[in-house]
N, C-alpha and C positions, 0 to 999 in steps of 0.2 A: 547318726553320728553328731556328736557335739565336739566342737573344737573350743578349748580355752586356750588362748595364745598370750603371750608375754607382751607383745607390742603390735600395733598396727603395721602393716606391710612397709611403710615409709620411714619407720622409726627404728632406732638401735636401743637393744635392752642394755641395762646398766647393772652393775654389781653393788653390793655393799660389804666391803673388804672385812668390815668388823663382824659382820654376821656369818661370813664364809658362804654366801650364796649369792646368786643374782637376786634383784628385787622382788621379781615376779615369784621365784621360788620361796623366797624367805617368807613373803606374806601369804603364800598358797600354803605352806606348812603351818603357820601360826593360825590360819583361818581353820585348817582342818583341825587342828589341836584345840583351838578355842570351843569348836561347836560340838566336839564330843561324838554323840551317837549320829542320828540320821541326819542328813543336810542336803539341801538341793543345790544343783549346779548354781543355779541363780543367786541364792543367798550367799555362797561362797565368793561368787563374781562380784556381788555387790559389796562384800566385805574388803576384798583385795583390790578392786579398782582404783578408789580413792586413795588409798595408802600407798600404792605403787605410784599413782600420778604424783602425790604430794612428795615423796622420796625422790623421784626423778627431778621435779622442779627444784628441789633443793641442790641439785647438781646443775642447774641451768639448763635442762634438755626436757624434752617431752617423751613420756612412755605411757601409752594407754592400752592396757589389756583389752582384748577382745573376746567375745563369746558368740561363737557361730554355730549354728543358726540360733538367733535369740529366742525365736517364737516357740521352740521345742525344750527351751531350758528349763522352764518351770515344772516340767513333767518327769523330771530325771532326779532320782535320789540316789545316793550313796548306800 
């Protein structure tokens, strides 16, 4: 099992009211849409993590998506 979490345990997730989603959900959906066909969990995570972090920083807070366990992530495809 792999967990793709919106933030680490000590962080609070944020929303983007203009997009109608939480930051994590917004970039998760964008990443899935942009990639089209087959995608690995790792490539999706690598796409959304910096975008979520940057958007959260613009709101003066930290939000770091997590991928657990990271060692198994590269072997799993959608």
